[in-house]
Each structure stands twice: as C-alpha cells, then as structure tokens.
GUTINU-312688 format. One line per field, with one value per residue (C-alpha): chain; x, z, y; residue in three letters. Coordinates in steps of 0.25 Angstrom, whole numbers, always signed. Example, Ala and Ser with C-alpha at 12.3 -4.5 7.8 and 13.67 -1.06 7.14 Angstrom:
# residues 2
chain <- c(A,A)
x <- c(+49,+55)
z <- c(+31,+29)
y <- c(-18,-4)
res <- c(ALA,SER)
This chain:
# residues 412
chain <- c(A,A,A,A,A,A,A,A,A,A,A,A,A,A,A,A,A,A,A,A,A,A,A,A,A,A,A,A,A,A,A,A,A,A,A,A,A,A,A,A,A,A,A,A,A,A,A,A,A,A,A,A,A,A,A,A,A,A,A,A,A,A,A,A,A,A,A,A,A,A,A,A,A,A,A,A,A,A,A,A,A,A,A,A,A,A,A,A,A,A,A,A,A,A,A,A,A,A,A,A,A,A,A,A,A,A,A,A,A,A,A,A,A,A,A,A,A,A,A,A,A,A,A,A,A,A,A,A,A,A,A,A,A,A,A,A,A,A,A,A,A,A,A,A,A,A,A,A,A,A,A,A,A,A,A,A,A,A,A,A,A,A,A,A,A,A,A,A,A,A,A,A,A,A,A,A,A,A,A,A,A,A,A,A,A,A,A,A,A,A,A,A,A,A,A,A,A,A,A,A,A,A,A,A,A,A,A,A,A,A,A,A,A,A,A,A,A,A,A,A,A,A,A,A,A,A,A,A,A,A,A,A,A,A,A,A,A,A,A,A,A,A,A,A,A,A,A,A,A,A,A,A,A,A,A,A,A,A,A,A,A,A,A,A,A,A,A,A,A,A,A,A,A,A,A,A,A,A,A,A,A,A,A,A,A,A,A,A,A,A,A,A,A,A,A,A,A,A,A,A,A,A,A,A,A,A,A,A,A,A,A,A,A,A,A,A,A,A,A,A,A,A,A,A,A,A,A,A,A,A,A,A,A,A,A,A,A,A,A,A,A,A,A,A,A,A,A,A,A,A,A,A,A,A,A,A,A,A,A,A,A,A,A,A,A,A,A,A,A,A,A,A,A,A,A,A,A,A,A,A,A,A,A,A,A,A,A,A,A,A,A,A,A,A,A,A,A,A,A,A,A,A,A,A,A,A,A,A,A,A,A,A)
x <- c(+166,+153,+149,+137,+127,+131,+123,+112,+110,+107,+102,+108,+105,+119,+125,+123,+131,+143,+143,+144,+153,+162,+157,+162,+176,+181,+172,+175,+187,+196,+208,+211,+199,+189,+176,+167,+152,+143,+141,+128,+132,+135,+123,+115,+122,+120,+106,+103,+112,+104,+91,+97,+101,+85,+83,+96,+98,+109,+118,+131,+139,+127,+129,+145,+144,+134,+142,+154,+145,+141,+157,+156,+147,+155,+144,+149,+137,+132,+144,+144,+129,+134,+145,+137,+125,+137,+141,+127,+128,+140,+150,+162,+168,+175,+176,+187,+191,+192,+178,+175,+185,+177,+170,+180,+184,+171,+171,+157,+162,+176,+168,+160,+172,+179,+168,+163,+182,+182,+173,+179,+187,+202,+210,+226,+234,+237,+254,+259,+266,+272,+270,+270,+279,+277,+264,+254,+245,+243,+231,+229,+216,+218,+230,+232,+243,+251,+256,+265,+275,+270,+267,+254,+247,+241,+232,+230,+217,+224,+240,+230,+241,+245,+258,+265,+270,+277,+277,+288,+281,+288,+280,+280,+269,+263,+253,+259,+248,+237,+243,+231,+221,+222,+212,+213,+216,+209,+206,+218,+221,+232,+229,+242,+241,+239,+250,+238,+234,+221,+218,+205,+205,+194,+192,+191,+191,+205,+214,+223,+219,+203,+192,+179,+179,+189,+178,+170,+181,+186,+197,+201,+215,+224,+241,+250,+257,+270,+273,+262,+255,+242,+234,+218,+211,+197,+190,+176,+168,+159,+165,+172,+180,+185,+192,+192,+195,+201,+195,+206,+200,+205,+191,+190,+180,+179,+169,+163,+160,+152,+143,+142,+146,+155,+161,+169,+181,+181,+194,+199,+187,+187,+176,+171,+156,+148,+147,+137,+132,+122,+133,+137,+151,+158,+172,+181,+179,+187,+186,+187,+198,+192,+185,+170,+167,+167,+167,+163,+163,+152,+148,+137,+147,+152,+145,+153,+148,+148,+156,+149,+137,+138,+130,+131,+130,+131,+144,+136,+144,+141,+151,+152,+156,+152,+163,+174,+182,+197,+193,+199,+198,+207,+208,+192,+191,+187,+199,+191,+195,+183,+184,+171,+166,+171,+186,+193,+196,+200,+190,+192,+177,+173,+163,+156,+153,+154,+166,+173,+187,+192,+206,+212,+201,+207,+220,+224,+233,+218,+214,+204,+212,+205,+210,+219,+228,+231,+245,+251,+241,+241,+229,+239,+232,+235,+230,+230,+226,+222,+208,+204,+217,+211,+202,+189,+193,+199,+212,+223,+231,+246,+256,+259,+243,+244,+252,+260,+251,+253,+252,+247,+245,+237,+238,+228)
z <- c(+311,+316,+321,+323,+313,+303,+305,+297,+291,+299,+295,+301,+297,+288,+301,+310,+300,+300,+316,+314,+303,+314,+326,+317,+311,+322,+334,+347,+348,+357,+362,+374,+373,+383,+379,+372,+374,+367,+354,+347,+335,+347,+353,+339,+335,+348,+346,+333,+335,+348,+339,+328,+335,+342,+327,+325,+339,+335,+325,+332,+324,+327,+343,+344,+336,+346,+358,+352,+351,+366,+368,+361,+372,+383,+386,+391,+396,+383,+376,+385,+382,+368,+367,+378,+366,+356,+365,+365,+351,+350,+344,+339,+333,+346,+351,+346,+360,+352,+348,+367,+367,+378,+386,+385,+400,+405,+413,+404,+390,+393,+397,+386,+375,+382,+380,+365,+362,+368,+359,+346,+337,+340,+326,+326,+314,+310,+312,+314,+300,+304,+311,+303,+314,+314,+310,+320,+315,+301,+305,+293,+288,+274,+268,+256,+249,+238,+235,+222,+233,+246,+253,+261,+262,+272,+273,+286,+292,+299,+292,+278,+270,+265,+270,+262,+271,+267,+274,+285,+289,+282,+277,+270,+265,+252,+252,+262,+275,+265,+253,+240,+251,+257,+270,+278,+270,+272,+261,+251,+240,+229,+215,+211,+197,+195,+207,+213,+229,+230,+243,+251,+260,+268,+276,+292,+306,+310,+298,+299,+296,+295,+291,+290,+276,+272,+282,+270,+259,+255,+243,+232,+229,+220,+222,+212,+222,+212,+217,+226,+217,+216,+206,+209,+218,+221,+232,+238,+245,+256,+255,+266,+256,+263,+258,+243,+235,+220,+207,+197,+186,+196,+201,+216,+226,+239,+251,+256,+271,+271,+258,+262,+247,+239,+228,+215,+207,+193,+186,+182,+188,+196,+204,+213,+211,+220,+218,+229,+243,+255,+264,+278,+280,+270,+272,+266,+253,+243,+230,+227,+221,+207,+209,+207,+222,+230,+244,+255,+270,+279,+292,+289,+282,+269,+253,+241,+228,+215,+207,+194,+199,+213,+219,+234,+244,+257,+262,+273,+285,+300,+303,+307,+293,+297,+300,+290,+287,+278,+267,+257,+247,+247,+241,+242,+255,+261,+271,+282,+292,+304,+313,+314,+326,+335,+335,+321,+314,+300,+294,+280,+273,+262,+256,+249,+262,+274,+280,+288,+295,+305,+302,+314,+327,+341,+337,+348,+340,+330,+333,+321,+308,+297,+283,+277,+265,+259,+257,+253,+258,+271,+276,+281,+291,+301,+316,+323,+312,+322,+318,+332,+336,+337,+347,+347,+339,+329,+333,+331,+345,+348,+343,+356,+357,+342,+336,+326,+314,+315,+302,+303,+293,+292,+284,+275)
y <- c(+302,+309,+320,+331,+334,+344,+357,+364,+377,+387,+403,+414,+430,+434,+442,+428,+420,+429,+428,+413,+413,+420,+410,+399,+404,+412,+411,+420,+429,+426,+435,+443,+453,+454,+444,+455,+455,+442,+450,+450,+439,+430,+431,+432,+418,+412,+413,+409,+396,+394,+397,+387,+376,+373,+369,+362,+358,+347,+357,+355,+366,+375,+372,+373,+386,+392,+386,+395,+408,+404,+404,+418,+422,+415,+409,+396,+389,+389,+384,+372,+370,+370,+362,+352,+351,+348,+337,+331,+333,+323,+335,+328,+341,+347,+359,+371,+378,+391,+392,+392,+401,+410,+398,+387,+388,+386,+372,+369,+374,+367,+354,+354,+357,+345,+336,+339,+339,+324,+320,+327,+315,+319,+316,+321,+318,+333,+334,+350,+355,+368,+381,+395,+402,+417,+419,+417,+427,+420,+414,+405,+400,+394,+385,+381,+372,+373,+360,+365,+373,+363,+376,+381,+393,+399,+411,+419,+427,+437,+442,+440,+433,+420,+412,+401,+390,+378,+363,+368,+381,+391,+403,+416,+425,+421,+434,+445,+449,+459,+456,+459,+465,+450,+447,+435,+424,+411,+401,+397,+387,+384,+384,+375,+374,+390,+392,+399,+402,+408,+415,+420,+432,+436,+448,+444,+451,+443,+448,+458,+473,+469,+478,+477,+478,+467,+456,+458,+454,+441,+440,+428,+429,+420,+421,+414,+404,+408,+422,+425,+437,+440,+434,+434,+442,+442,+449,+446,+455,+452,+437,+430,+420,+409,+397,+393,+380,+379,+370,+366,+375,+389,+390,+394,+393,+399,+400,+414,+414,+427,+424,+410,+404,+398,+406,+401,+409,+404,+401,+416,+423,+436,+435,+426,+420,+412,+398,+393,+396,+391,+390,+393,+400,+390,+389,+378,+374,+363,+356,+342,+336,+332,+347,+343,+348,+359,+356,+370,+369,+377,+380,+367,+358,+353,+354,+349,+356,+350,+362,+356,+360,+366,+354,+355,+344,+344,+336,+326,+320,+315,+324,+339,+345,+360,+371,+365,+375,+370,+361,+353,+342,+330,+317,+316,+320,+334,+338,+350,+358,+358,+370,+378,+370,+361,+358,+359,+347,+342,+334,+325,+322,+314,+321,+310,+304,+315,+306,+314,+311,+318,+322,+331,+334,+338,+345,+352,+363,+367,+380,+381,+374,+382,+376,+366,+362,+347,+345,+333,+324,+332,+342,+355,+366,+375,+370,+384,+397,+406,+409,+414,+420,+434,+443,+448,+460,+450,+455,+442,+436,+442,+432,+427,+421,+415,+402,+399,+392,+376,+370,+355,+345,+332,+319,+317)
res <- c(MET,THR,GLY,PRO,ALA,ALA,ALA,GLY,ASN,ILE,ASP,TYR,SER,PRO,ARG,MET,ARG,ARG,VAL,LEU,LEU,LEU,ALA,ILE,LEU,LEU,GLY,ALA,ALA,CYS,GLY,THR,THR,PRO,PRO,PRO,PRO,VAL,ASP,GLU,GLN,THR,ARG,GLY,MET,ILE,ALA,GLN,LEU,THR,GLU,ALA,LEU,GLN,GLN,GLN,PRO,THR,ASN,THR,PRO,TRP,ILE,TYR,ILE,LEU,ALA,GLN,SER,HIS,ASP,ARG,ALA,ARG,ASN,ALA,ALA,GLU,VAL,ALA,ARG,TRP,LEU,GLY,ARG,LEU,ASP,GLU,LEU,GLY,TRP,GLU,ASN,GLY,VAL,ASN,ARG,ILE,ASP,PHE,ARG,ASN,THR,GLY,SER,ASP,PRO,ALA,VAL,ARG,ALA,ALA,MET,ALA,LYS,LEU,ASP,ALA,ARG,GLN,PRO,ARG,VAL,SER,ARG,ALA,GLN,PRO,ALA,PHE,THR,ILE,ARG,GLY,GLN,ARG,ASP,LEU,VAL,PRO,GLU,GLY,ILE,ALA,TYR,ASP,SER,ALA,GLU,ASP,VAL,PHE,TYR,LEU,SER,SER,ILE,TYR,ARG,ARG,LYS,VAL,VAL,ARG,VAL,ASP,ARG,ASN,GLY,ASN,ALA,ARG,ASP,PHE,VAL,ALA,ALA,GLY,GLN,ASP,GLY,MET,LEU,SER,SER,LEU,GLY,MET,LYS,VAL,ASP,ALA,GLY,ARG,ARG,LEU,LEU,TRP,VAL,ILE,SER,THR,GLY,THR,PRO,GLU,MET,ARG,GLY,SER,THR,ALA,GLU,ASP,GLN,LYS,ARG,SER,ILE,LEU,ALA,ALA,TYR,ASP,LEU,ARG,ASP,GLY,ARG,LEU,VAL,LYS,LYS,ILE,GLU,ALA,THR,PRO,ALA,GLN,LEU,ASN,ASP,LEU,THR,LEU,LEU,SER,ASP,GLY,SER,LEU,PHE,ALA,THR,ASP,MET,ALA,ARG,GLN,LYS,VAL,VAL,ARG,LEU,ALA,PRO,GLY,ALA,ASP,VAL,LEU,GLU,GLU,TRP,ALA,ASP,GLY,PHE,SER,TYR,PRO,ASN,GLY,ILE,ALA,VAL,SER,ASP,ASP,GLN,ARG,PHE,LEU,TYR,VAL,ALA,ASP,PHE,ARG,GLY,LEU,THR,ARG,PHE,ALA,ILE,ALA,ASP,LYS,THR,ARG,THR,LYS,ILE,GLU,SER,PRO,THR,LEU,LEU,ASN,GLY,ILE,ASP,GLY,LEU,ASN,PHE,HIS,GLN,GLY,LYS,LEU,ILE,ALA,ILE,GLN,ASN,ALA,ILE,GLY,SER,PRO,ARG,VAL,LEU,ARG,ILE,ASP,PRO,ALA,SER,GLY,GLU,VAL,GLU,VAL,LEU,GLU,ALA,GLY,ASN,PRO,ARG,PHE,GLU,ILE,PRO,LEU,THR,GLY,ALA,VAL,ALA,GLY,GLY,GLU,TYR,TRP,PHE,ILE,ALA,ASN,PRO,GLY,LEU,ARG,SER,PHE,ASP,ALA,GLY,HIS,ARG,ILE,TRP,PRO,SER,SER,LYS,LEU,GLU,ASP,PRO,LEU,MET,LEU,ARG,LEU,PRO,LEU)
C-alpha cells in the first residue's frame, strides 16, 4: 500500500516538545466540565506548526497534528481547512474522531472527515477474544504474554497495578494497586527462562493519586512470575520510560520519552545506561529473533540498530510509518500499532524492504489501541483501553461512561 511521504524533523524548544507529546499521546481533554479557554501552549503549538509547514508544506503528519491543535482551540474553520489539505495530499490514514471531539459536529469538519475516512483501506480480520469485567477504569497500556502458563499480563495507567488474565478473560491482580511504589504501569515483557515479568511504571497526570513530583519519575521493576515477589527495582528521575524489550542474555532496552533516548540495563546491573539518542518521542521497541537488531519507533518513523556496534538505519517505506506505538517482532516482520496520527491500525512491516501489509484498519471497536503481544501465532491487543477517558482535570470519567476492556485476537 502506498501513502503520504514521511515527516521530516522539526526542532522545538523543550517546552514545545512537551506540548507536542501531549497532543500526540492524549489530544484534547474531554469531559462534562465547561470548555477551557485556548491555552498559551496550544496557541504556541499552532504558531510553530504553521511556520514549520511553510518550509515543509507536504508534511502530512504535522498537518494532522495542526488540525488537532485547532480542534483544541475550537476553531472549526481551520480544522476543516487543514483536513481538506490532507485530502488534497491523498491522505490514506483516515481520522480518529476522538482527535476532533470539539469541532467534529461542525458540518464542514464532518464532511472533511468523511472524505478522509472513505479513502482509508478497510481491513477487518480481528475477532473478539474476551472482555475484562468489573475493571472499566483499568486503562490498560502494556500487554505481555507468558507462554509457559498461557496467560496475559495487562498494565494499568489509572489503577497503577498489573493484572493477570487467562484466555477466558478471568482476571486477578498480580501486582496490587500502588504496590512497591508502582506508578502508571506501561510497557511489560516476560522473561520466560528466568520466570520474570519486567514492568515499567511512569508518573502520569492520569494515574490515581498523581502528584507533580510523581510525574518526573519512572520505575523499572522485575517480579517473580511464580510468587509475585519483587526481585529488582530501579528508579529513574527525571524520566518517562515507556516500553521495553529483552535479549536472551537478560539485558534490557527501554525507550525514554522525556530524554528522547533508548536506555539499556546490562545483565545483573542496577543502573540504566544511555544507549542511543536523537529520537522524537521514542515509543515502541523490539528485538529481532536472531538478537542482532534493535528496532525503535518514534514519531518520525522506524529505526533499526545493529546491537553490536549501534549502527543505525532508518526504515524507508512508501507507507507512512510515523506515530507507531506497540512494536513486536515475529517471523522476520514487525507487527506495529500505529495510533498517533489518523485512524488507528495494525501493520505488518518488512524491515528489509519497507513493504507494509495492513492487518486491521477501520475497526469500529477501536478507541486507541496501544500495544499487543504475539501468542500462539496470533496478535492479541486491547481495542478500547480508554486512554481519553479523563476530563480536563485528569479525573477519570464515571463508570457509566466507560467500557469493559475488549481483547481482540488477530491471526498472523
């Protein structure tokens, strides 16, 4: 499948980079509270993106973010204008209507979204596996699979815990809420041979009991899968650790959004070391089956690293690879959830050729799927984690407005 050209790099001040990160990950807050006035950060982001697009007028990911920013400013005319520009450029990624919650009822905006959605390829292969009952406020982010016991582990942005779930959807707490100082739990991986579950937790405004100091901290923790005992805990401040991957020797790589880096934990070490930098909000991360290459997704696309000498190569593709979140390696291909720009979709990417197969797109059950796990030749992921289920003050919606998390399974 072909698509718009990938975005180039645009430099921002630290403050503006933070604003853009919030736009990519959370978008405009929505709730029952009155609309807030347009804040200085939104105005500044609109100004900088508008100026940047004068130099890169076909940079479609930035156009999409600019349209989102005008939605935050509740300027329907500008939203319709920039969505129309995406249509002129042949945008094929559709629109996530959650991104335009403030202006989406405007006739011009609605018409522009409909045109973009009509061009998006529709692929429907995923089937419901189970729903998790009684935990609507879980807001799961990470998923890990333990093949030895055939169970999944789900993290929780709001509840600050880890849940163990079997294939029938029976769930119980594996790490209790706030246990061992856990913050919003995010990326996780199972070390099957050592019987460990590695968990990243990072302070977010959305987690229960959040404080300003918490939002500067991250924790990397390992738990014994046999009894839930905490085996290792490493704190990082300031940091925004997000996702991780493991090598067979026990070493670990993780993405750090705050410092725009990839960090490494050597086997047996107790300190994270900086391993690579130069990213734009690094997110998903995966290692090849032969352990030779590390793949890192950031907002600009995908990068491959030779682990032996850190040689980096950008994955070139005719398909837009910006805004990828979850990333897994399976049988020589990358399985990716692309959710930061346009309608969320699941991709299979050949890192050697850049060819992309759309595995799932246009699914009406999608809210903002984030990450997934490969289990038994299938890709398992949550369709509706509830990432935007918070009001302008970061308070979670009442249960009546939330949904039970739905796990989907997609044949590979």
